[in-house]
C-alpha positions in Angstrom: -26.5 -69.8 -7.7 -29.0 -71.8 -5.7 -27.1 -70.9 -2.4 -27.1 -67.1 -3.9 -31.0 -67.1 -4.3 -31.5 -68.4 -0.9 -29.5 -65.8 0.9 -31.2 -63.1 -1.4 -34.7 -64.3 -0.3 -33.8 -64.8 3.3 -32.3 -61.2 3.4 -35.5 -59.7 1.6 -37.8 -61.6 4.2 -35.6 -60.2 7.4 -35.8 -56.7 5.7 -39.4 -56.8 5.5 -39.8 -58.0 9.0 -37.5 -55.2 10.2 -39.5 -52.7 8.3 -42.7 -54.1 9.3 -41.8 -54.2 13.3 -40.4 -50.6 12.9 -43.5 -49.5 11.4 -46.0 -51.3 14.0 -43.8 -49.5 16.4 -44.4 -46.0 15.6 -48.0 -46.6 14.9 -48.7 -48.7 17.7 -52.1 -51.0 18.0 -55.6 -49.8 18.0 -54.8 -46.7 17.0 -53.0 -45.4 20.2 -49.8 -43.6 20.3 -46.6 -45.6 20.2 -45.1 -46.7 23.5 -42.9 -44.0 25.1 -44.5 -41.4 22.3 -45.1 -37.9 23.8 -48.0 -36.2 22.0 -46.7 -32.8 21.1 -49.3 -29.7 21.4 -49.3 -29.1 17.6 -50.9 -32.5 16.9 -54.4 -33.4 17.2 -55.2 -34.8 20.7 -56.1 -38.2 21.0 -59.1 -38.6 23.2 -58.5 -41.6 25.8 -61.1 -44.4 25.1 -63.9 -44.3 27.8 -64.4 -47.3 29.9 -66.7 -48.3 32.6 -65.2 -51.4 34.7 -65.9 -52.9 38.1 -64.0 -51.4 40.8 -62.0 -53.8 43.1 -64.3 -53.7 46.3 -67.6 -52.9 44.7 -68.8 -50.1 42.4 -67.5 -49.1 39.2 -65.0 -47.0 37.5 -65.9 -44.9 34.8 -63.0 -42.8 33.0 -65.2 -40.2 31.7 -65.8 -39.2 35.6 -62.4 -37.8 35.6 -62.9 -35.8 32.3 -62.5 -32.0 33.3 -61.6 -32.8 36.7 -58.4 -34.0 36.9 -55.6 -35.8 34.8 -55.2 -39.7 35.0 -52.7 -42.4 34.9 -53.8 -45.6 33.8 -51.6 -48.8 34.9 -52.1 -52.0 33.3 -50.7 -54.9 35.6 -51.0 -58.4 36.6 -50.2 -60.3 39.7 -47.8 -62.5 38.2 -45.8 -59.8 36.6 -42.5 -59.0 38.5 -42.0 -55.5 37.1 -45.2 -54.8 38.4 -44.5 -56.0 41.6 -41.7 -53.7 42.0 -43.3 -50.7 40.4 -46.7 -50.5 42.1 -45.8 -49.5 45.8 -43.7 -46.6 44.1 -46.5 -45.4 42.2 -48.7 -46.1 45.2 -46.5 -43.6 47.3 -46.8 -40.8 44.6 -50.5 -41.5 44.3 -50.7 -40.7 47.8 -48.5 -37.7 47.4 -50.4 -36.2 44.3 -54.0 -38.0 44.5 -55.9 -34.6 45.0 -54.5 -33.5 41.3 -53.8 -36.8 39.6 -55.8 -40.0 39.6 -54.2 -43.4 39.4 -56.4 -46.2 38.4 -54.7 -49.7 38.2 -56.4 -51.8 35.4 -56.0 -55.6 36.2 -55.7 -57.6 33.0 -58.1 -60.3 33.5 -57.6 -62.1 36.8 -59.9 -63.3 39.3 -60.7 -60.8 41.6 -60.0 -62.6 44.7 -56.5 -63.0 43.5 -56.3 -59.4 43.0 -57.6 -58.4 46.1 -55.1 -60.6 48.1 -52.3 -59.0 46.0 -53.6 -55.4 46.6 -53.7 -56.2 50.1 -50.2 -57.6 50.6 -48.4 -54.9 48.8 -50.8 -52.1 50.4 -52.0 -50.4 47.4 -54.3 -47.5 48.0 -55.4 -46.4 44.3 -58.4 -47.6 43.0 -58.3 -50.8 41.2 -60.3 -51.6 37.7 -61.0 -55.0 37.1 -60.9 -55.9 33.1 -62.0 -59.5 33.1 -63.0 -59.5 29.3 -59.9 -57.3 28.4 -62.3 -54.4 26.7 -60.2 -51.7 28.3 -56.9 -53.6 27.6 -57.8 -53.8 23.9 -59.2 -50.4 23.5 -56.0 -49.0 24.6 -53.8 -51.4 22.4 -52.1 -53.0 25.6 -50.4 -56.1 24.7 -48.3 -56.6 27.9 -48.0 -55.8 31.7 -46.7 -52.9 33.4 -47.9 -50.5 31.0 -49.2 -46.9 31.7 -50.9 -44.5 29.8 -51.0 -40.4 30.8 -54.3 -39.0 30.0 -54.6 -34.9 30.8 -57.5 -33.3 32.5 -59.2 -32.9 29.2 -59.4 -36.8 28.7 -56.6 -36.9 25.9 -53.4 -39.1 25.9 -50.5 -37.3 26.3 -47.9 -40.1 26.7 -47.7 -43.9 26.9 -45.0 -45.5 29.2 -44.0 -49.2 29.0 -42.2 -50.2 32.0 -41.9 -48.4 35.3 -43.2 -44.9 35.7 -41.6 -42.2 37.5 -42.2 -39.5 39.8 -41.5 -37.0 37.2 -44.3 -38.5 34.8 -46.8 -37.7 37.8 -45.4 -33.9 37.9 -45.8 -33.4 34.0 -49.5 -34.1 34.3 -49.6 -31.3 37.1 -49.8 -28.4 34.4 -51.9 -30.3 31.8 
Protein backbone atom coordinates (compact mmCIF):
# COMPACT_ATOMS: atom_id res chain seq x y z
CA UNK A 1 0.00 0.00 0.00
CA UNK A 2 2.98 2.32 0.45
CA UNK A 3 3.75 2.17 -3.27
CA UNK A 4 0.09 2.73 -4.08
CA UNK A 5 -0.01 5.82 -1.82
CA UNK A 6 3.13 7.19 -3.51
CA UNK A 7 1.60 6.61 -6.94
CA UNK A 8 -1.61 8.40 -5.94
CA UNK A 9 0.34 11.32 -4.43
CA UNK A 10 2.51 11.69 -7.55
CA UNK A 11 -0.59 11.53 -9.77
CA UNK A 12 -2.30 14.27 -7.75
CA UNK A 13 0.79 16.49 -7.92
CA UNK A 14 1.16 16.01 -11.69
CA UNK A 15 -2.54 16.73 -12.23
CA UNK A 16 -2.33 19.89 -10.10
CA UNK A 17 0.69 21.08 -12.11
CA UNK A 18 -1.09 20.46 -15.41
CA UNK A 19 -4.19 22.33 -14.25
CA UNK A 20 -2.04 25.20 -12.97
CA UNK A 21 -0.11 25.47 -16.24
CA UNK A 22 -3.31 25.40 -18.28
CA UNK A 23 -4.86 28.13 -16.14
CA UNK A 24 -1.69 30.25 -16.32
CA UNK A 25 -1.62 29.90 -20.12
CA UNK A 26 -5.23 31.04 -20.44
CA UNK A 27 -4.89 34.00 -18.13
CA UNK A 28 -1.37 35.05 -19.13
CA UNK A 29 0.59 37.18 -16.75
CA UNK A 30 0.19 40.77 -15.64
CA UNK A 31 -3.45 40.65 -16.79
CA UNK A 32 -2.55 40.65 -20.49
CA UNK A 33 -4.23 38.23 -22.87
CA UNK A 34 -2.63 34.80 -23.16
CA UNK A 35 -0.25 34.23 -26.04
CA UNK A 36 -1.91 33.78 -29.40
CA UNK A 37 -5.18 35.08 -28.05
CA UNK A 38 -7.37 37.08 -30.39
CA UNK A 39 -9.68 39.39 -28.44
CA UNK A 40 -13.23 39.10 -29.85
CA UNK A 41 -15.07 42.37 -30.47
CA UNK A 42 -17.74 41.43 -27.92
CA UNK A 43 -15.34 41.58 -24.96
CA UNK A 44 -14.15 44.74 -23.29
CA UNK A 45 -11.01 46.00 -25.00
CA UNK A 46 -7.79 45.81 -23.03
CA UNK A 47 -5.96 49.12 -23.21
CA UNK A 48 -2.27 48.57 -23.91
CA UNK A 49 -0.08 49.74 -21.01
CA UNK A 50 1.63 52.99 -21.93
CA UNK A 51 5.40 53.36 -21.74
CA UNK A 52 8.02 55.95 -22.52
CA UNK A 53 11.41 54.45 -23.31
CA UNK A 54 14.71 55.71 -24.64
CA UNK A 55 14.95 55.32 -28.40
CA UNK A 56 18.10 53.81 -29.87
CA UNK A 57 19.95 56.71 -31.47
CA UNK A 58 18.37 59.32 -29.17
CA UNK A 59 15.01 60.66 -28.10
CA UNK A 60 12.15 58.73 -26.58
CA UNK A 61 9.36 56.50 -27.77
CA UNK A 62 6.01 56.84 -26.00
CA UNK A 63 3.29 54.37 -26.95
CA UNK A 64 0.59 56.96 -26.20
CA UNK A 65 1.88 59.09 -29.10
CA UNK A 66 0.41 56.53 -31.53
CA UNK A 67 -3.04 56.25 -29.93
CA UNK A 68 -5.62 57.57 -32.39
CA UNK A 69 -2.94 57.83 -35.10
CA UNK A 70 -2.20 54.27 -36.26
CA UNK A 71 -1.98 50.68 -35.01
CA UNK A 72 1.26 49.45 -33.44
CA UNK A 73 3.13 46.17 -33.38
CA UNK A 74 5.43 45.76 -30.41
CA UNK A 75 8.17 43.19 -30.91
CA UNK A 76 10.09 42.12 -27.77
CA UNK A 77 13.55 40.81 -28.66
CA UNK A 78 17.23 40.34 -27.78
CA UNK A 79 20.43 40.13 -29.83
CA UNK A 80 21.18 36.58 -28.64
CA UNK A 81 17.79 35.20 -29.75
CA UNK A 82 18.16 33.07 -32.93
CA UNK A 83 14.44 33.36 -33.73
CA UNK A 84 14.66 37.16 -33.46
CA UNK A 85 17.57 37.17 -35.91
CA UNK A 86 15.40 35.25 -38.36
CA UNK A 87 12.15 37.18 -37.76
CA UNK A 88 13.37 40.78 -37.58
CA UNK A 89 14.54 41.18 -41.22
CA UNK A 90 11.14 39.94 -42.51
CA UNK A 91 9.38 42.20 -40.03
CA UNK A 92 11.51 45.08 -41.35
CA UNK A 93 10.38 44.33 -44.92
CA UNK A 94 6.73 44.52 -43.86
CA UNK A 95 7.43 47.65 -41.82
CA UNK A 96 8.83 49.35 -44.93
CA UNK A 97 5.79 48.22 -46.93
CA UNK A 98 3.14 49.30 -44.37
CA UNK A 99 4.87 51.98 -42.25
CA UNK A 100 2.44 54.70 -43.30
CA UNK A 101 -0.42 52.64 -41.85
CA UNK A 102 1.12 50.48 -39.08
CA UNK A 103 3.96 51.37 -36.69
CA UNK A 104 6.47 48.79 -35.52
CA UNK A 105 8.43 49.29 -32.33
CA UNK A 106 11.15 46.81 -31.45
CA UNK A 107 11.51 46.64 -27.67
CA UNK A 108 14.96 45.40 -26.70
CA UNK A 109 14.93 43.46 -23.47
CA UNK A 110 17.62 44.80 -21.11
CA UNK A 111 20.73 44.78 -23.28
CA UNK A 112 23.61 47.22 -23.61
CA UNK A 113 22.76 50.00 -26.12
CA UNK A 114 26.07 49.58 -27.99
CA UNK A 115 25.39 45.85 -28.45
CA UNK A 116 21.86 46.65 -29.66
CA UNK A 117 23.11 49.34 -32.08
CA UNK A 118 25.70 47.01 -33.65
CA UNK A 119 23.07 44.27 -34.07
CA UNK A 120 20.52 46.64 -35.67
CA UNK A 121 23.16 48.01 -38.05
CA UNK A 122 24.25 44.50 -39.04
CA UNK A 123 20.66 43.43 -39.84
CA UNK A 124 19.72 46.76 -41.47
CA UNK A 125 16.63 47.21 -39.29
CA UNK A 126 14.89 50.54 -39.97
CA UNK A 127 11.94 50.49 -37.58
CA UNK A 128 12.28 52.30 -34.24
CA UNK A 129 14.02 50.46 -31.41
CA UNK A 130 13.04 51.17 -27.81
CA UNK A 131 15.50 50.29 -25.06
CA UNK A 132 13.95 48.68 -21.97
CA UNK A 133 17.00 48.55 -19.67
CA UNK A 134 15.01 47.95 -16.46
CA UNK A 135 12.43 45.64 -18.06
CA UNK A 136 9.51 47.93 -17.18
CA UNK A 137 7.66 47.57 -20.51
CA UNK A 138 8.53 43.88 -20.67
CA UNK A 139 6.92 43.34 -17.25
CA UNK A 140 3.93 45.59 -18.03
CA UNK A 141 3.06 43.33 -20.96
CA UNK A 142 3.78 40.10 -19.09
CA UNK A 143 6.46 39.11 -21.60
CA UNK A 144 8.65 36.31 -20.30
CA UNK A 145 10.56 35.31 -23.45
CA UNK A 146 11.97 36.81 -26.64
CA UNK A 147 10.46 37.07 -30.13
CA UNK A 148 7.08 37.95 -28.66
CA UNK A 149 4.68 40.37 -30.39
CA UNK A 150 1.76 42.48 -29.19
CA UNK A 151 -0.69 43.84 -31.79
CA UNK A 152 -2.36 47.09 -30.75
CA UNK A 153 -5.21 48.74 -32.68
CA UNK A 154 -5.45 52.42 -33.56
CA UNK A 155 -7.40 53.12 -30.34
CA UNK A 156 -4.58 51.64 -28.23
CA UNK A 157 -6.23 48.30 -27.40
CA UNK A 158 -4.42 44.97 -27.43
CA UNK A 159 -6.01 42.87 -30.17
CA UNK A 160 -3.61 39.91 -30.32
CA UNK A 161 -0.45 38.50 -28.79
CA UNK A 162 1.89 36.39 -30.91
CA UNK A 163 4.59 34.22 -29.42
CA UNK A 164 7.19 33.55 -32.10
CA UNK A 165 7.40 34.77 -35.66
CA UNK A 166 4.97 37.36 -36.96
CA UNK A 167 3.44 37.15 -40.45
CA UNK A 168 2.53 39.68 -43.08
CA UNK A 169 -1.11 38.73 -42.45
CA UNK A 170 -0.70 40.05 -38.89
CA UNK A 171 0.30 43.44 -40.33
CA UNK A 172 -2.65 43.37 -42.73
CA UNK A 173 -5.06 42.46 -39.92
CA UNK A 174 -4.24 45.76 -38.22
CA UNK A 175 -4.99 47.87 -41.30
CA UNK A 176 -8.74 47.54 -40.70
CA UNK A 177 -8.55 47.98 -36.92
